[in-house]
C-alpha positions, -999 to +999 in steps of 0.1 A: +000+000+000+012+035-008+025+054+022+002+084+017-028+061+017-016+043+048-010+076+065-046+086+059-059+053+073-037+051+104-044+073+134-010+070+150+026+063+141+052+050+165+084+070+168+115+055+184+142+079+195+175+072+213+176+084+249+199+115+251+213+102+284+205+065+285+213+057+248+183+033+251+154+033+226+122+051+236+090+046+216+060+069+217+026+068+199+020+101+182-003+118+156+014+123+123+010+133+087+030+125+056+038+148+026+062+133+000+090+114+018+087+134+050+066+125+081+054+154+103+045+155+139+036+184+163+050+186+198+026+203+221+054+204+247+078+221+222+115+215+227+108+205+264+092+172+253+115+142+260+111+128+225+121+161+209+151+165+233+161+130+224+159+135+186+178+168+189+207+149+206+203+118+183+185+127+150+185+091+137+150+077+145+128+047+137+092+051+126+064+025+123+032+033+103+009+004+105+031-027+098+057-007+078+089+003+094+113+031+084+144+047+096+150+084+092+166+116+103+145+139+124+147+177+127+127+206+139+111+223+109+128+257+103+114+268+069+083+290+072+064+275+043+071+239+055+061+249+090+027+262+079+021+232+057+029+208+085+005+226+109-023+225+083-016+189+074-021+177+110-049+201+118-068+188+087-062+152+096-071+154+133-092+184+138-112+187+105-095+220+098-104+234+063-087+262+043-099+296+054-106+285+090-084+295+119-061+269+133-066+256+168-043+267+196-025+233+194-020+236+156-007+272+159+017+268+188+030+232+188+065+226+175+066+210+140+091+181+136+099+163+104+115+130+096+130+122+063+119+086+057+140+057+044+126+022+039 
């Protein structure tokens, strides 16, 4: 199944980071969206979230979407256009956001993170 279609069907992905102090794997269940070969997530806790702090220290991550596993490199989104796209992508998927409507507080203020996916 194409990854875009799977992303629409799956409610969550599983992100595995490497602990910044422990060097042990840590897996979380998280909302996500996919555009092209990049997977996007929003961190409501911003850079204070453990998973974000882990990927800032160790950007190589694992991702599972349904039964499909990927490795990838994670980063905080810096580009303004990509930032806006990621927010709208997740707001549309999880909050029924539509063009022309205001974004929710979560979609406006959460920290966008992207993972370049590799099979």
